[in-house]
N, C-alpha and C positions, 0 to 999 in steps of 0.2 A: 207156547207162542204167545196166547192170549195173557197168562201170566207175566211174560215180561212187557209186554206193552202196557197194562196195568202198572207195574212195578215202575217203569220208566215214566209213566202219565204221573204218577204219586211222585217220584223223586223231583221232575220238572216242577209241579205244583209248590213243593216245598221249597225248592228252591228259590222261585219266582216270589213266595212269602217272605223267604228271608232278605231278598234283595228289596223288596218293596218297606221291610221293616227296617232296614240298614238305612235305605234312602230316607225314610221319614225321620229317622234319629239325626241323621245329617244336617236335614235339612231344619231342624227345630230353631238351630240359632238366627237364620236368615228369616224363618218366619215370623220368630218375635222381635227381630228388628223391624220388619215389615209392619208389624202390628204397632210397635212402638212408635214407629213414623207416622201413623195415621191417627194418632190418639191428641188430645190435649197435655198439655204438663201434669194436670193434677193427677189424669188417667195414668199418664206415663210413671209415676212414682206412689200410687196407690196401693194399700197393702190389705187383704190379698189383691193380687192383681186380677182382672178381667181376662178372662180368654179371647175375646173380641175386642177391637176397638172400637172407640166411640165416636168416630167418624170426623172430631174435631182438628183437621190439618191444614185447612187452607191458611189458617194464619202462620202456622209452622215452615211451611214451604214457602211462603210470602216472605220470610225474615230470613232464610238461608240463602234463598235465590235473588234477594235484591238488598239485602243488608251486610251481605258480606261478599267477599272476592272469590266466591266458591269457582266459576267459571275460568276465571283467570288461574287458580291454583290447578284446577283439574287440565287446563292448556300445558302448565307448567309440567304437570305430572308426565301427560302426554309428550311434549318435547323432549324431556329428561329420559323416558323409557324408550322412545323410539330410537333417539341418536344413541343412546347406550348400547341399545341392540345390535346397531348397524355397526360401531365400532367393535363390539366384540365377535360378531360374523365376520368383519373384513380380518381379524388376527386369528379367528377359531377355525376357520375352513382352512386355509393354508397350513395352521399346524397340525390341524386334525389329518388334513391330504398326507402331510408329510410322515406322520406316525403310522400311517395305514399303509403307504407305499412304499417306504424306502427303508433297509436296512442300514444301521449304525451302530457304533460302539456306543453301550451305557444306553440303548433304546428304552430297554424295560425300566430302568433306573428312572429315565426321564419321565416316563409315561407314570410311574408311580408316585414320583415328585410333585408332579401336577396334580395328582388327584390328593396327595397330602396336604397339599395349601388348604384344602377345604377341612381339614381336621382342626384348624385353628378357629376358635369362636370369632366372628367379625367386630365383636366389641372390645376384644383385646387389642383390635387395629386401630380403634378410634382417636386415638389420642397420636400415636405416630403419624397417621394421616393428618390430622388436624394441623399438628406443627410442620408437616411438611408441605401443605397446601398454604399455608401462611406464607413460610418462604418463598412459594413460587408464584405468591400474590392469587391463587385461586381460593381462599377463603371467601365466604358469602358470595359464590359464583356458582351457577348453575354446570357452567364447564367442569368443575372440580367433583361436583355429585354425577354428572357424566361419564367422566373417566373412573371414578369410583365403582362405581354400579359395574361398570364394563369388565372392570379387573375382577370383583366379586363373581359375576357370573360366568368369566372366560372358562376356569378350570373344568366344570362341568359341564360346558358346551364343547370343548374340546373332546372330553371322553365321549359325549352324545354322537357327535360327527364322527368321531373316529370307528366306534362301532356300526354306523350307519355308512359309510365308506367301506367296511370291511367287507359288508354284504354284497359290495358291487364286485363281482368276478375280475380277477387281476388282467385276465385274458383280452379283456376289452381295452386296458391300457396299452398292452403289448400289441395288441393289432393297429392301433393307434398310431404307436410310435413306429411300426413298420412303414406306415403311411407317410410318416414323416411329421407328424402332430408332437409340438413341444410339451412338456409336463404341463404347463401352465395352460395351454391349449385343451387339454385332456381333461384338467381339472374343472376348468370353467364351462365346458362345452358338452363333456359327456359325462363326468361321475356327478359333479355337483346336481345338475338336471333329472339324472337317473335318482337321487338319493333327495329330493325336493321335500317328500313329506318328512324326512327326519330333520331336514334344514328348517322347515318351518316348526316341528316339534322343539327345537332347540331354540329359535326364536322366541316362540311363545313363553319359554321356561324365562328367556333372559328378560323380556318385556314385563311380566309378571312379578318377578324378582325385583325390578326397578320399580315398578308401580306400587308395590307394598313395602318398600323399603322406608324406614322411619327414623332410625338411630341415627345414622351418617348425615342425612339431610338436616336433622333436626341440631345435630353438631355444627356443620359448615354453613347453613342459610341462616341468617340473622336478618335481613330487609323482608319486610312482608311481600313487596314485589316478586323475590325470589323463591319463595315458598312454593311446594307442592303440596297436593292434598292431603297427605298424611300429618303434614304438618297444620295446615289449616284445620283438618278434623279436631286434631289435638287441642288448637286454640280456643275451641268452643267450650272446655271444661273450664267453669269457672272456680275461684278461690272458695267462694261458700256457697254458692249455687250450681246446680250442673242441668243444664237444659236436656234430659236425656231423649226427649221427643225430637229436638234441633240435630242432637248428635246422630241418632238414628237415621233422620232421614238425611242428613249430609252422607252418611255412611251407606244409605242406601243408593244415592245420586253417584257415590263414589266406585259403586260396585257394577254399575250398569256397564261401562264401557269394556272391561276386561270379560265380562260375560258376553256381551254381543259379539265380541272379537272371537271369543271362544266357541259360540254357534255357529259361525260362519267358518271354521276352520278346523271343525273338531274331528272330521273323517280324516285330515291331512293329519292331526296329531296323534290319533289312536294308531293310524299306520306308521307314522313317524317313531312312534315309541317301540313298536314291535320290529320295526325294518331290519336290525341287525340280530334278530332273533334266530333266523336260519339263513346260515351263509351259502351265497351261490346262486 
């Protein structure tokens, strides 16, 4: 018994050591970003680089906060990410509920087809989307970016939500049907509230996917007023000189909103990812 406890304690210690080591390795890029944001331009490009920042960051943050349109770009990113997530949810929840609860011909083929759309690299669709949006008058418009981001997030969202809805016993639906409830009522008032952690997890996925998107937004948006945060960040790179300390400071600010969001909803996100793991 004592040997078993000793072995378990040793195993837990090794597992904790490996977990902390992996977390440190993953955090290195973020720590380097923070270090570069808190130092002068000369220190940011010095070789060999110093391990600690020199602390000359006041001018850096003054420049990016008051001499760029950073807050406007962040607001655009927030609007695009939020609206595209709501659009994807409004389509994804009924689609996932239908795939989870109803049987019809070629259901399996349709489900695989939805997942198959993710096999194509998004960059392949850039030119067709661009020409389509030009014809529809949606080029250089955040509406076009919202539609495109929602479309790209929708297949994975449907799969995530279907897995979550599969974890809700179908007997609940049958009992509600006996009481006279409609399928819409069951989905909106019973199944979705019971699957709320999974819905939040899918929403976070869609939000972060839109928040980090660059290529599509860079292709569609030309006016500075329409730029989102990723385009604004890339615009800081000069042709001859690149102010790495300003870029890292901007990236640090751009990273804060999704980090804060995740800290508030992390318990729902973790439980949502495992919601469909055990059915019933």
